[in-house]
N, C-alpha and C positions, 0 to 999 in steps of 0.2 A: 799237097805242099807247093808252098810258089819257091819257085827257082830264085826268085830273087833274093829270097829269105837267107837261100843258101853259103852268101859270100859274105854274113853278116854275121857279130857276136848272137849267142844265142841267148835269146832274152829270157828271162826267166816267167818259167811257166809252172814254178811252183811256189805254195809258200817258204820262206826260210826256216828252215828244221835240222834234226839231223836224221841222217837218212845210214840206218842196218844193212850192208854190202853182202850180199852172200856170195858162196863160196863154190867152185866149182873146182872137180881134180880130176884132169883127162890121162887119156893113154894108158889107160889099167889094161894090165895083161896075166898076170899071175892069181890063180884061184885065191891061193891063201894071202897073198901080199893084199887082193882085192880086198878081203874079210878084216884085214887088218886096219885099214886104211878107212872102210868103212864103220869099223869103230872110231875113229876120229869124231864123223858124224857133219862131214859135211853135207850142205843143201843136195847137191848134185854129180853123178860119176861118171865120166865120159868113158864111152868105149868104141875104139878106132876099127873101123870094118872096109880098108884100105889096105888090101894085100901088100902093096911096096910101100907099106907104113913098115919100121920096124917096131912099133907097137901094133902090130895087128890084133885082134882079139879072134884068136880061133875058137871062137862058139864055149867060150870057157867067162861063163857069169854066173857066180852064185846064186844063193837067195838072200837080199838085201832088206834090210830095214825099210816098211811101208813113206818113211820121211824121206828118203833119199831118193831122189829121183837118176833112174836111167837115162841117160843120153848116148845114142847111135850115130857116130861118126862117117860120114860118108862123102867121097870125094867123086862126082861124074857119075855116080852108079846107077844101074835100073828102076823105076819104080819097083819093080816085081822085086829083086835083089834087098831094097831097102824097105817094103811091106814084110818079105820073109822072116829079117831079122829081128821086125819090131814084134811080130808074133811072136816070134820063137822067144825072145826074151820077155816081154810083157817090156818094150821100151814105153819112157814117158814122154819121151821125144827125138825127134833128129835133128843133127847138125850136118848143115849142109855145105862143105867146106872146098866147093868147085866150082863149075859156071853154070851153075844153073839155074834157068833160066825162070823169068815170072810165069811163063805156061808151063814149063815141068812143075813147079811148085801149087802151082792152083791144082792139075789135074794129078798130084801127088794128096795132096791138101783130101782131096774126095779121097783116096782109097785109103787114108790112116783108120785109123780107130777113133773114134770119139776121143776127142779132148788130149791126142798126141799133139806135142807141140812141136813147131817149127823155127830154126835158128838159123838164119841164116848168115853166112860168114861175109866179108870185105877185109882184103887185106889193105893195112895201111902204111909207109913207109915216110916221108916228109910230107905227103900234102895227098888230100884225097875228092874227090871231086862227089860230092854230098848228095847230089844230083840225082846220082843213078837208083838211090834207094827209091824213089818216088815210087816206082811201079811194085816194089814190095810191100807195100806200107799197110793192103790190106790183105794179103796173105802171110807174113812172117810174123811168130808172138814174138819175136825178140830177133835183134842183130848180136853177132859178136865182131869186135874187129880186134884183128890180130896183125901183126909183122908179117908185112910183106916180104919174102926169103925165096931161098933154093925151094925150100918144102912147103907143101899145104899146110904143115903147122909145126909146131915143134922148134923151130928156130932156135931159139936158145936168148933173143935181143927184143928189147920191146921196141916200139915206134915212137915217135915222136908225139904226146899225147897232146900236146899244144894243139894239133889237128884241130881236135877233140871241141873246143871253145866254135869253130862257127857248125855246129850237128842243130841241126834246123828241124829234127825229129820228136814228138814225144813220146815216141817208141822205146821201152827199155831196153838195154843190152847188156852185153856182156862183153867186160876188158879183158883181151887179153896178150899174150905175144912175151916172153920168156921174162914172166913175174915172179919174183923170188921175194923174201925177207927185207931186202933191202928198201923194197919200193914200197914199206908200208906207209911210212909216214907222205912219200909223194901221194900214196891215194889217199892218206888222209884232208889234204890241201885241194885234192881237185873238187872246182866249181860242183858246188850241192845242186846245181839247178840239171843240173845233165844226169838221166835219169839211168846212172846207172844199176841195173839188178844183180850184176854177181860180177867177182873176177873170176877169170880160169885160169888155175896155174898149170902144170906139166915136169918140161925139163927139167926146172931149176930144182926139183925135189925128187931126182935119180940116180940110183946105184947103178943101172943103165937102162937103155931104152924098156918102156913102161915097166919095170918095179921103182916102186917108189920108197924113197926113206923114210920110215913111218915117225923115226925121232925128228927127223928135222920138221915133218911135216906137224908132228904135235907141239914143237917149238912156236912156229910159225902163226899158230890157230891161234895157237894162247894169246898170240899180241895181237893178232886180226881180230880177234871176237869181239874188243873192246875198241876198235875202229870206229867212226861216226865222222861223217863231213860237218862240216860246222860254218 
């Protein structure tokens, strides 16, 4: 990646088209609630394996439909701990939400089961130096951009999406950070040249940390499934 491109508006890399954006629901904690939300058929469900989180999952993951990918969320965890959870719960991917280095990600990738995806998280507020992504280009399968706040995630508010106009990579990414029903129209009008793979929702749809409001999510999904960026 040419660092000189990082300060320029993203040049169109894809033909103009409608783009379907996937959905990840993160911070799942309670078994019955997990089953209920899985019934809404999101593309991904996220489970947080970080003990300091109010949404810490204490190894409660029921069997899920095969089409829903299970993502484990880790914050500066050891490789052994990550591998343990991946094998225990047959996770489809790991989301690295801490200060994991390129070397750490490389070593982790060697230990992960084949086809387990790596999602590397970067936090943004009003500005971001996209050049720091370059070393991760060959290691991460996806990036995830979240709001910089007091917590590693689940802060409940969005970052300035205008920052993304400078995204210099073709790697698909998850868009996260305080996304709620009120943002559906805004998502629709995001530059279609940005390779957004999915949005990630969490705290805006909770009764309490880790317990999702199924009715709110059902309403959100019914509106969101018709969203395409044109």
